[in-house]
C-alpha positions in Angstrom: -17.9 36.0 -6.4 -19.3 33.0 -8.1 -17.5 31.6 -11.1 -18.8 29.2 -13.7 -17.1 25.8 -14.0 -16.4 25.4 -17.7 -16.8 21.6 -17.6 -20.1 21.7 -15.7 -22.5 24.0 -17.4 -25.1 25.5 -15.1 -23.2 24.6 -11.9 -22.1 27.8 -10.2 -19.3 27.6 -7.6 -16.8 29.6 -5.7 -13.1 29.1 -6.2 -10.8 28.8 -3.2 -7.5 27.4 -2.1 -7.0 24.2 -0.1 -3.6 22.7 0.6 -2.0 24.5 -2.3 -4.7 23.4 -4.8 -7.5 25.2 -6.6 -10.8 23.7 -5.7 -14.4 24.7 -6.4 -17.3 24.5 -3.9 -20.5 23.4 -5.7 -23.9 23.9 -4.2 -26.4 21.0 -4.6 -24.5 19.2 -7.3 -24.7 15.4 -7.5 -22.8 14.9 -10.7 -19.7 13.5 -8.9 -21.7 10.9 -6.9 -23.7 10.0 -10.0 -20.6 9.4 -12.0 -19.0 7.2 -9.2 -22.2 5.1 -9.0 -22.5 4.8 -12.8 -18.8 3.7 -13.1 -19.1 1.4 -10.0 -22.0 -0.4 -11.6 -20.1 -1.1 -14.8 -17.1 -2.7 -13.1 -17.4 -6.4 -12.5 -15.7 -7.9 -9.4 -13.5 -10.0 -11.7 -12.4 -6.9 -13.6 -11.4 -5.3 -10.3 -9.4 -8.4 -9.2 -12.0 -9.7 -6.8 -14.0 -12.9 -6.5 -17.6 -12.7 -7.6 -18.6 -14.5 -4.5 -21.5 -16.5 -6.0 -25.0 -14.9 -6.6 -25.1 -11.1 -6.5 -28.1 -8.8 -6.3 -26.2 -5.9 -7.9 -24.4 -5.4 -11.1 -20.8 -4.2 -10.9 -19.1 -3.6 -7.6 -20.8 -3.3 -4.2 -20.2 -0.2 -2.3 -18.2 -2.2 0.3 -16.0 -3.5 -2.5 -15.3 -0.1 -3.9 -14.6 1.2 -0.4 -12.1 -1.6 0.1 -10.4 -1.1 -3.2 -10.1 2.7 -2.7 -9.1 2.5 0.9 -12.0 4.7 2.2 -15.0 4.0 4.4 -18.2 2.5 3.1 -20.1 5.4 4.8 -18.0 7.9 2.8 -18.7 6.1 -0.5 -22.5 6.3 0.3 -22.3 10.0 1.2 -20.3 10.7 -2.0 -22.8 8.9 -4.2 -25.7 10.6 -2.5 -24.1 14.0 -3.0 -23.8 14.6 0.8 -20.0 14.6 0.9 -18.4 17.7 -0.8 -14.9 18.6 -1.8 -13.3 15.2 -2.0 -9.5 15.4 -1.7 -7.0 14.7 -4.6 -6.1 11.5 -2.8 -9.7 10.2 -2.6 -10.4 11.0 -6.3 -7.2 9.4 -7.4 -8.0 6.3 -5.3 -11.5 6.1 -6.7 -10.2 6.5 -10.3 -7.8 3.5 -9.7 -10.5 1.4 -8.1 -13.0 2.1 -10.9 -10.4 1.4 -13.6 -11.0 4.7 -15.3 -9.3 5.7 -18.5 -7.2 8.8 -18.6 -10.1 10.9 -20.0 -12.5 9.5 -17.4 -10.1 10.1 -14.6 -9.6 13.7 -15.7 -13.4 14.1 -15.8 -13.8 12.8 -12.3 -11.3 15.3 -11.0 -13.2 18.1 -12.7 -16.5 16.8 -11.3 -14.9 17.0 -7.9 -13.9 20.7 -8.5 -10.3 19.8 -8.7 -7.7 20.2 -11.4 -6.1 16.8 -12.3 -2.5 16.7 -11.0 -0.1 18.2 -13.5 3.4 17.1 -14.6 4.9 18.9 -11.5 3.3 16.3 -9.2 4.5 12.8 -8.5 2.5 10.5 -10.9 -0.1 8.3 -9.2 -2.1 7.1 -12.2 -2.3 3.4 -13.1 -3.4 2.7 -16.6 -6.1 0.0 -17.1 -3.5 -2.1 -18.9 -1.1 -2.1 -15.9 -4.1 -2.9 -13.6 -4.9 -5.9 -15.8 -1.2 -7.0 -15.5 -1.5 -6.9 -11.8 -4.7 -8.8 -11.8 -2.9 -11.7 -13.5 -0.6 -11.8 -10.4 -3.5 -12.4 -8.1 -1.7 -15.3 -6.3 1.5 -13.2 -5.7 2.0 -10.4 -3.1 2.2 -7.2 -5.2 2.1 -3.6 -4.2 2.4 -0.4 -6.3 4.2 2.7 -5.0 4.7 6.1 -6.5 8.1 7.7 -6.9 8.0 9.0 -3.4 7.4 5.5 -2.0 3.8 6.2 -1.1 1.6 3.1 -1.4 -1.0 3.4 -4.1 -2.3 -0.2 -4.4 -1.8 -3.5 -2.6 -3.4 -6.8 -3.6 -4.9 -9.2 -1.1 -1.8 -11.5 -0.9 0.4 -8.5 -0.1 -2.1 -7.4 2.6 -2.1 -10.9 4.0 1.7 -11.0 4.1 2.6 -7.5 5.3 -0.6 -6.4 7.1 -3.7 -4.9 5.7 -3.0 -1.3 4.6 -6.7 -0.3 4.5 -6.3 1.4 7.9 -3.1 3.3 7.0 -3.7 7.0 6.3 -1.6 10.0 5.5 2.2 9.5 6.0 1.5 6.0 7.3 1.1 4.9 3.6 4.6 6.0 2.8 7.3 3.4 3.0 10.0 5.9 3.9 8.0 7.1 6.8 7.1 3.6 7.9 10.7 2.4 7.9 12.1 5.3 9.8 9.3 5.2 12.4 9.4 1.4 12.9 6.0 0.7 11.4 7.2 -2.1 9.0 7.5 -4.4 12.0 7.2 -7.7 10.0 10.4 -7.3 8.1 13.4 -8.6 10.0 16.6 -6.4 9.9 20.1 -6.5 11.1 21.7 -3.1 11.9 23.6 -3.2 8.6 20.6 -4.1 6.5 18.4 -1.4 8.1 21.1 1.2 7.5 21.4 0.1 3.8 17.7 0.2 3.3 17.3 3.6 5.0 20.2 5.0 2.9 18.6 3.8 -0.3 15.2 5.2 0.6 16.6 8.6 1.5 18.6 8.7 -1.8 15.5 7.7 -3.7 13.4 10.4 -2.1 16.1 13.0 -2.7 16.1 12.1 -6.4 12.3 12.2 -6.5 12.2 15.6 -4.8 14.7 16.9 -7.5 12.3 15.7 -10.3 9.2 17.1 -8.7 10.3 20.2 -6.6 6.8 21.8 -6.8 4.8 18.8 -5.5 3.1 20.0 -2.2 2.5 16.5 -0.8 6.1 15.6 -1.3 7.3 18.8 0.2 5.2 18.1 3.3 6.5 14.6 3.6 10.2 15.6 3.4 9.6 18.6 5.8 7.9 16.3 8.4 10.6 13.7 8.1 13.3 16.3 8.6 11.7 17.8 11.6 10.6 14.5 13.3 13.3 12.0 12.6 17.0 12.6 13.4 18.2 9.5 11.4 16.4 10.7 8.3 17.6 14.3 8.7 21.2 13.1 9.1 21.1 11.0 5.9 19.3 13.7 4.0 21.8 16.4 4.9 24.7 14.0 4.1 23.4 13.7 0.5 23.7 9.9 0.6 23.7 8.1 -2.8 22.0 4.8 -3.7 18.7 3.3 -4.7 16.4 0.6 -3.6 17.4 -2.8 -5.1 16.2 -6.3 -5.2 16.8 -8.1 -1.9 16.1 -11.3 0.1 13.8 -10.4 3.1 12.9 -12.4 6.1 9.3 -11.7 7.2 8.0 -12.6 10.6 4.3 -13.4 9.9 2.1 -13.6 13.0 0.3 -16.7 11.8 2.8 -18.6 9.7 6.1 -17.7 11.3 9.3 -16.6 9.6 9.7 -17.0 5.8 12.4 -15.7 3.5 11.3 -14.3 0.2 12.8 -12.5 -2.8 11.6 -8.9 -3.1 12.0 -7.4 -6.5 11.1 -3.8 -7.5 9.9 -3.3 -11.1 9.4 0.0 -12.8 6.7 1.0 -15.3 8.1 2.9 -18.2 6.9 6.5 -18.5 4.9 6.5 -15.2 7.6 6.6 -12.5 5.8 3.9 -10.5 7.4 1.1 -8.6 5.8 -2.4 -8.5 7.1 -4.5 -5.5 6.7 -8.3 -5.9 7.4 -11.0 -3.3 8.2 -14.5 -4.5 9.5 -17.7 -3.0 11.6 -20.5 -4.5 9.3 -23.1 -5.9 9.0 -26.3 -3.8 10.6 -24.6 -0.7 9.1 -24.4 2.8 8.9 -20.7 2.3 6.8 -21.2 -0.8 4.4 -23.5 1.1 4.1 -20.9 3.9 3.5 -18.1 1.4 0.8 -20.1 -0.3 -0.9 -20.7 3.0 -0.7 -17.0 3.9 -2.1 -16.1 0.5 -5.1 -18.5 0.7 -6.0 -17.8 4.3 -5.4 -14.1 3.9 -7.5 -13.8 0.8 -10.4 -15.7 2.3 -10.3 -13.4 5.4 -10.1 -10.2 3.4 -12.8 -11.1 0.9 -15.0 -12.4 3.7 
């Protein structure tokens, strides 16, 4: 039976369940796409941490730029804006909200336009405030990535993508650092058997603590369940209830173009949000700093195009 969406007068929809979430199917509505297009047009490339690239025929972000920032295809952005793509996932709406630099109220409205309830306190937080976004923009020359409390990648700037590989093509569990480490997908970081064991122990302990804080998060439950069933090393550490946490470390990275460079990797936390900001830096004046600068410049040019 059709039910009325209180935040969208006149738009009837049917409520159903998908992946443990309440969603609404709307017939013929274009409000979501119109909102995305309106917010896209108000965000300048500079405000989104991108180069303006000289003369532009459009105000705000291009569809290609929004797609890159949100980690989705350009075709999908077009279909969303034209009202031809229905029922966007929580992950897509969250990524669009970050890319569009939405306020908390605007983010909530975008979820509602998509027929979704915004994630509640039982879910692992994934919201970056505009102020944190601006802070990250000021680090445009430094490799920076933002992870949630479950070590799922939320945002990576262009220097990080140039250093560690472009995450635009990573989907699902591939965007989770725990998954990537246990399945050998972080192939640029050099490890000894001892350093790998220490990292895996810390990641498992972090994930156990996060699971205890957010026991009702369905995405976190699926991640842990899949890791337990598909990776014996993870299962062994999980059931052993190992203790520890991810700490600052020196990492040697084998870059396919610049060779090996050793960098400091620090993990910062954002008070009140349970987010982790990973930052790579090199000692000033060192050969590693020169290599990192080259990777950053060349990688940024390649990504921006």
